[in-house]
N, C-alpha and C positions, 0 to 999 in steps of 0.2 A: 278679774279675768279679761274684762274689756281692755284694760291697760296692756296685759300681756298678749292679747289677740292683736291689737294694733301694732305692738312691737314686733310680733312675728311676721305680719304682712310687710312692714317696712324693712325688716331684715331680709325677707325673701326677695323683695324688689331690689334692694341694694345689692344682694349677692348676685342676682341675675344681671343687674347693670354692670357690676364689677367684672363679671366674666366676659361680657361683650368688650369692655374696655381693656381687659387683660389680653384679649386676642389682638387688639390694636397695639397694645404695648409690646407684645412679643414680636409683632411684625416690625415695629419701629426699632426695637432693640436689635433685631436681626440686621436691619439696614445699618444701624450704628456699628455693630460688630464688624460687618463687612467693610465699612468705610475705614474703621480703625485698623483692621488687618491690612487693608490696602496701603494705608499710610505707613504702617510699620515696615512693610516690604519695600516700598518705594522711597520713603523719606527717612526711614530708620528711627522713627519716633511716632508717638500718637498725636492726634490733633488736640489742641488745647483751646480753651476759651479764656478770654480775659481782655484787658485793655490793649491799647496801642496808641501810637501818635495820632493826633487829630488832624495833622496835615503833614505834607512831605514837600521838600524842595524839588524833588524829581517830578516833572510834569506827568510822566507815565504812571508813576505810583499814585500821584494825586488823582488821576482819572480813574484808576482802579478802585481807590478808596471811595470816591464819589459814587461809582456804580454799585459797590457793595452796600453803602449806606442807603442808597435809593431802593435797592432790592429789599433790604431788611425793613425799611420804613413802610414799603407798600405791600409786603408779603402778608396775606391774610392770616391772622393768627387763628389757629383751629380752636374755636371756642367750644371745646368738648364739655359736655355735662358730666361733672364728676359725681360719683355716687355719694350720697349723704354720709357723713361720718356718724359715729355712734353718738357723739355729743349733739349733733344736729337733730338726730332722731329723738333724743330725749327732750330737746328744746321745743319741738313742734308737736309733741304728743302729750296730751294731758295725763297727769298721774305718773309720769316716768321719773320724777325727781328721786324717788327711792332707788330706782334702777340705776340712775345716773350716779348717785352717791355710791352705789355698790360697785359700779365700774371704776370709780376713783379709788375705792379701797382695795379692789382686787385687780388693779391695772396691770400688775405684773403677770397675772394669769390670763387676763382677757385680751391684752394687747396682741400677743401672737395669733390668737384666734381671729381677731378683727383684721389683722394684716392678711391672714390667709383668705379671709372672705373678701378682701378688697376694700375694706372700709377705712383703712389707714394706709397712706402712701409713704413708702420708705425710700423713694428714689426721686431724683430731680428730673423734671421733664425737659429733655433737650432733643430737638430734631436734628437730623444729619445736616440739613441745609443751614440751620443756625450755627452749628458747630463749625462747619467749614468756613462760613463767613467770618466768624470770630477768629479763627485760626489765621485767615488771610490778614486781618488787621494786626495780628501779633508779629508775623514774620516779614511783612512787606517792607519794613525799614531796612532790611538786609540788602546789600548790593553785591553780595558774593555771586560770582558767575556759577559756581557749582550749586549753590542754594537755589538759584533761579532755574537751573536745568532740572533739578530734582522735583521742584514743585510743578514745573511745566509738564513733566512726565506724569506726575500724580494726577493732575487735572485732566490730562488726556485719558488716563486709565478710567477715571470716573465717567467721562463722556462715552467711553466704550461700553458702559453698562446701563443703557437706558431702561432696561426692564426693571432695574432696582431703584434708580435715582431720578427717573423722568416723570415722577408724579406731578411736579410743578414745571411746566415748559419754560417759565421765566428763569428758573434755576439753571437750566441748560443754556439759555441765552446768556446768562451771566458768566457761565463757565467758558463759553466760546469767546466772549469779549475778553475775559481774563487771559485766556491762552494767547489771543492775538496781541494783547498789550505786553505780556511777558516775553513773547518772541521778539517784539520790537525792542524792549529794554535789554534783552540778552544780546541782540544784534549790536546795540550801542556799546555794551561792555566788552564784546568780543573784538572790537576794532582796536588794533594796535598800531596801525599806520595812518598817516595823514595823506590821503590821496583824494583826487577829485571825485572818483566814482563813489567812495564812501560818503563824502561830504554832500554830494548830490542826493544820495539816498536819505541822508539825515534831513536835508531841506524838505524832501517830500514827506517824510515821517512826521516832522513837526508841523508841516502844513496841514496834514490830516488831523493832528491833535487840535490845532487851532480851529478848524472847521467843526469838529465835534464839540468843542467848547462854546461855539457860537450858536449851536442849535437851540439851546434854551432861550436865547435872546430872540431868535426868529419865531419861536413857537409860543413863548409865554410872556414876553415883555409887555406889549400893548395889544395882544391878540387873545381871542377866545376860540381856540381851535380844537380843543380836546374834550372828549366826553368820558365820564366815569373816572376811575382811578388812573393816575398818570403812569403811562408805560415807561419803560426804559428808553431814554432819549439818546439815540445813536444813529449814525448814518445807516448802519446795517438794518436796524429796526425799521427805519423809514422805507428803505428799499424793499424790505420784505412786505411791508404793509401795502405797497403798490401792487404787488402780485397777489397777496393773500390778505384779506381784511384782518386787522388786529384791533382788539378792544382798546378804545381810547382814540383811535384814528378814524373812526367811522365816517365822520363828516368832514374831515380835514381836506380831502382832495376836491370837494365840491365848492369850497369857499375861495374867494379871490386870493387870499394869502396862501392857501394851499396850492392853487393853480400855479402861482409864480414859483413856489418852492418845487413843485413837480417839474417845471421846465428847467430849473437849476439842476435837479438830480438826474434828469434824462438827457442833458446836453452831451454832445460827443466828447467835449474836452473834459467834462466831469468823469465820464467813463474811462478816458485815458488816464486821468489823474488817480482815480480810485481802482484802476486795473480791473475793470469789469468787462465782460464779453460784449462785443458790439451788437449781438443779437438778443440782448437782455430786454426786450420789449419794444413796443412801437415808439417811434419818436413823436413828440408833440407836434401838432400842426402849427402852433404858434411858437415862435422862438421867444426866449426870455426877454430880449430887449424890446421886441414888438409888444409883448404883454405888459412889460414895464411902462411903456409909453401909453398903452391903452388904459391901464388902471390909473396912471397919473392924471390923465385928462378926465376920466369918468369920475374919479373922486373929487377933483376940483370943481367939475361942473355941478355935481350934487351939492356941494357946500355953497357954491355961488347962488344956487337957487333957493337957499335958505333951509335946506334939509340936512339932516344928519346922514352919515353913511349908512347904507342898508345893512341888515343882519348878514347878508351874503358876502359882505366884504371880509368877514373874519376878524375885524377889529373889535376889541372889547368895548362895551357900551360906554365906559369911562372916557374913551378916546375917539368917539365917533362924531363929536360936535365940531363946529367951525373953529372953536378955540384951540383945537388940537391939529389944525391944518398942517403946521410945520412938522410936528413929530410924525404925522402920517406920511408926508413926503420923504422925510429922513428914513423911515422904515423901508419904503420902496427903493430909495437910493442905496440902502444897505445891500439889497439883492444885486443891484447893478455892480457895486464894487466887489462883492463876493464872486460874481460871474467873471469879472476881470482877473481877480486873484487866482481863481481856479484855472482859468485859461493859461495864465503865465506859469503856474505850477505844473500844468500838464506838459508844457514845453520842457520843463526841467526833467520830466520822466524820459523824454526822448534824448536829452543830453546824457542822462545817466546810462542809458543803453549803449550809446556811442562810447562813453568813457569806459564801460566794462569791456568793450571790444578793443579800442585803440589806446586807452590809458590816458595819462596826464598830458602826453604830447599832443593828442587831439584837442584837449581842452585849451592848451596853450595856443594852438593854431586858431581856435575859434573864440579866443578870449574877448574880442571886440563885441561879437554878437551875444556871447554869454554874459558879459558885464552889463550890456544894455538890458538884457532880460532880468538880471538880478536887481537893477535899478528900478525897473517897472514893478517888480514884486514888492520892493521896499515902499514905493509910492502907494501901491494898492493896500498894503498892510496899514500904513499910516492913515489913509482915508477910511478904511474899515473901522479902525479903532476910534477915530474921531466921531463917526456916526454912531457907534455903539455907546460912546460916552454921552452924546447928546440925548439919545433915546433913554438911557438909564437915568439921566438927570431928570427928565420929565417924569419918568416912572417914580422916582423917589419923591418928587414934589407932590405927585398925586397921592402916594401912600401917606405922606405927612398930612395932607388935607383930610384924608379919611380918618386917620388915627388921632387927630387933634381935637376931636369933639363931635364929629359927624358919623362915627362908626355905628351909632345906634341904628341909623337908617340903611346900613349896608345890606345888600341882598346876599343870598346864598352863593351866587356865582361870583360876586365881588370878594367874599371871604375865601372862596376856593382859589380865586386869582391871587389873593394876598399870600395864601399858603404856598402856591406853586412858585412864587417869586424867589423862594429860598433855593430853588434849583439853579438859579442863574449865578454863576461863580465868575465875577469880573476879575478877581485876582488870578484865577487859573488862566483866563484868556490873556491877561497881561503877561503872565509868565511864558505862555506859549509864543506870543508875539515877540517877546524879548529873545527867547531861544532861537526863533526863526531868523531874526535879524543878526544875531551872533553867528549862526551857521552860514549865513550869506556872506558876512565879512570874511570868515575863514575860507570860504570857497573862492572869493574874489582874490585873496592872497595866493592861494594854491595855483591859480591860473594866471598870475600876473607876470610881467617881464622880469621882476626880481628873482623869480624862481627858475629862470632859464639855465643859469649855471648849474644849479642842483640837478635839473633834469638831464642836462648834457653829461654831467659827471656820472650820474646813475646809469645812463645808457652806455657810456664807455666802460664802466665797470662790468656791466652785464655782458657786453660783447666780449670783453677780455676773458671773463670766466667761462663763457660758452666755448671760446676757442681753446683755452687751456685744457678744459675737461675733455672736449671732443678729440683733441690731438694727443691725449695722454695714452700711454701703453695700457694702463689699467682699464680705461674705458673701452678701448678697441678690443682688448682681449675678451670682453664680455659680449661683443657684437657677433651675431651670426653672419652678417655680411659687412663689408667695409663701408662706412658711412660715405655718402656722396660728398664730393668736394664742395658743392653748392651749399651744403648745410654747415660748413665750417665758417664761422664768423671771423672776421679779421681782428687782429689785436689793435686796440685803440688806446693810445697813451696821450696824456696831456703834456704838451711841451715837446721840444725837439731832442732833449737829452734822454735817450732811451737806454736802459740797462740791458746788458746781455742776458739771455735766458739762462736759467740754471741748467745744470747737467741733466737732471731728471726730466727736463722739459725739452730736450733736444729733438725728440721725435715729432715731426711736424706733419705736413699734409701728405696723405697717402694717395697712392694711385694703385689701381688693380693691376698687379703684375703676376699673372698666372694664379696659382693657389697660395703664393707666398704673401703673408701679411707683414708688410714692412715697407720702408721707403725704397724707391728705385735706386739703382746703383749710383746715378749721377748725384742724387740727393745725399746718399751716404758719404760720397766724396766731399760734397759741399759741407756736410755737417762736421767732417773731420777738420775743416779749416777754421781759423778764428773768425768770429762773426764780423769783426771790423774789416777783414780782407774781402768780404763779399759785398761790402757797402761801397757805393760810389760817393765821392765827396759831396756833401750838401752845400749848394751855393749859399753865400752869406744872405741873411734875411734882409739886409739893407740894400740888396741889389735892386736897381730900378727897372722899370719896364723897358727902358731903352737899351738894356744889356743885349748885345748881339745874340740872336737865337742859337748860334753855333756853340756858345759857351754854356748854354743850358741844355744839357743832354741827359737822357735817362740811361739806365743800365742796359748794356748790350747783352742780349740773351737769345736763346733758341725759341722756336715756335711753341713748344710745349710749356715753357716757362712764361711766355707771353700770354698764352691761353689761361694759365693759372692766375697771372696778375689781373687780367681783365675780369675773370670770374670773381675774385675777391674784391676787386675794385667796385664792381656793380653791386655786390652784396653789401658793401659798406656805405657807398656814396649815394646810391639811388634812394634808399630810405631817408637819408639825411636831407637831400636836395630835392627829391621828387616824391612820387607816390609809390615807389618801390619797383616800378617797371619802366618808368620813363621820367625825363626831366624836361623842363621848358627851355626854349631858346635862350632866355635870359640867364638861367643857371648854367647852361652849356657855355655861354659867352664868358661867364665868370671863370669857368675852368680853363678856357683858352687864355684868358688874361693872366691867370696864375701860372700858365706855361710860357709867358713872355711873348705871345703872338701879337702882332700889330692888328689894327682894325681891318686892314686890307687882307691880311692873312686869315683872320677870323672869317671874313665874308667868303673868301675862296674855299675855306674848309667846309662851310655850310652848303655852299653851292655844289660842292663835289658830291654830296649825298642827296641834294635836292630837299634839304630840310627847310620847312617853313614854320611849323608850330612845335609840337612836342617831339622829342627824339626818343625812340625806343633804344633798347640796349645795343642792338646790332648797328643801328645808325650812329649811336654815340661812339661805338668802338671804331668805326671807320673814320669819324672825325678825329678821334684821339690818335689813330694811326697816322692820319695826315699831319697832325701836329708833331708826332715823333719824327716823321721824315723831314719836316721843316726844321726842327731842332737839330737834326743830323746833317743839315746843309743841303738836302735834296729839295730844291725849289719846284721841281716838276711834280706832276700829279702822282707819279710813281706807279710802278706795277709790282704786284706781289706784296708780301708782308715786309714791314720795315725791319731794320736790324735791331732797333732799340724800342724799349717801351717809352712812353712820353714822360717828361719831367714836369711835375706839377708842384708848385710851392706848397710845403706843408705835408707832402706825402713822401714816405721813404719805403722803398722796396729793396729787401736784402736777398732776394731769391727764394725766400720761404715765407716771409711775413710782410704784410702791408701795414704800415704804421701811420697813424694820422696824428699830426702835431697841431699846436695852436695856430701855426701859420696858415693852416688850411681854412680856419674859420675867419681869419682876418680879411677885411674888405680889400 
């Protein structure tokens, strides 16, 4: 009876225990079902667990895999007490061998009863967090743009359900990190054109990767800065810990190494580089370089006095002695080089904003300063990698000394330090640095002199397309109002041999003539004539500057045609030679030289309008009208509008279109 009494108590406790765990299992199963249902709706499949590559060539995928591994390794496993099985009850209770043998012989009948009571588990324990992490490792090798978009949408949907999946805050931090990296990878895969703005963005993105990869070196290599379990090491986590204390970073900001890291993260150029708001906290009273110099001298003075570095330095006890003086200074110098690198990369962000507005032409115009900046970035990267290599060489030497026979005397903090060293991924840092240098080389080419012909051709093609589309009947028939003439870009062709327009392109520049949408009468008459009849003979390209001005004359035309010529001339030439609204005296002088004017005639033309520096469009028109009168043989200042438009080498005006040939670009 005692045997069966003990058995009844154990079974009762086990059943009660199983009911408590069954409640937890139902809650977990509900979360799993919701996660899988969300995956089926967004991804079109269920999440799977299994293996995956241990490393990736893509630096973004490698950083994601590293974060997932770190989360899985540090995630506290729920050591839930499982109810004892029937066999365990028999093993610990005297006199139950007979009952145990009975259970073996009647297992087919008893097993369902035990399962119902919770004594036998018929399912595998899988948490939603573990399942999602395993699924990431399975699909991350895919580089399909559609696959990335679907998974990015799925993780965002999970983030939108904190009431279900936010039991572990670090799981949400991992999802945020995952979304940011997938957006970055998606942006790279979406790029189909090679332009400076895209390449500048790539330099910034890889620079952030490099800085994230160097964080373990700053925090773990020769330092003892963290308490408790190691948190996720990322820039976002560090910035959050400044505002709100996070486990693991409790003592970081009070130590010397933490103070200099604080100054690095709070500098203005770091905010610009990481795109943080300027009001994200108070600035440090001591700048990084000032603190670097202060720590450098204080550490050296302490060692010169025969003492080890203080505990407040943040350096691990293995590296506080005088024998580690060199690696201590190299560690401080690493912050100085990183500060320089971040400063230069923050300037790249300003160039990117300018490139987004003005395009590759602006980067070509600024190529000298841009190339100097890229060279400084390359130097800073090389210096940073050299310091990291020297620090890690000393770390490896110290590890070898510990593991070669003296590990018995290692303290708990030393063993913790040895375990954390696994988080330093030198290979990933080297990959990011290589990718950054390759991106810089590509950017240097895209803004070099050799790309000028390509930029010019692209500009000419775009202007030609704008003109043809805007002047077409199909486009104008869709417009509620007639497009302004100023919006019509001129045709730009390469070379002086220009083909005649096709018949369906004969409708050219419009003017408002009552309610009628169509060209004026005099333009209709001109359109009926052959195009060659409207052209003035182009002087031979080998004509010298000494050719008498009277032989270099523009087309004779009425005032309205002259207005149209100057409007298209300014729309085409001012963006090429000036800033779009004015040109310099030097560029205006070049135009007058292309018109065959002597130096004295050029000086008189400028004096007639009182021009001393830049010429606005109205002043430039008066100068060109003066040139047209000189070409027409009128040497006087002239009163009223000239009879002709000016002749400029490389420009051809047929009464409707302004064409720019190669001769215009020739010196």
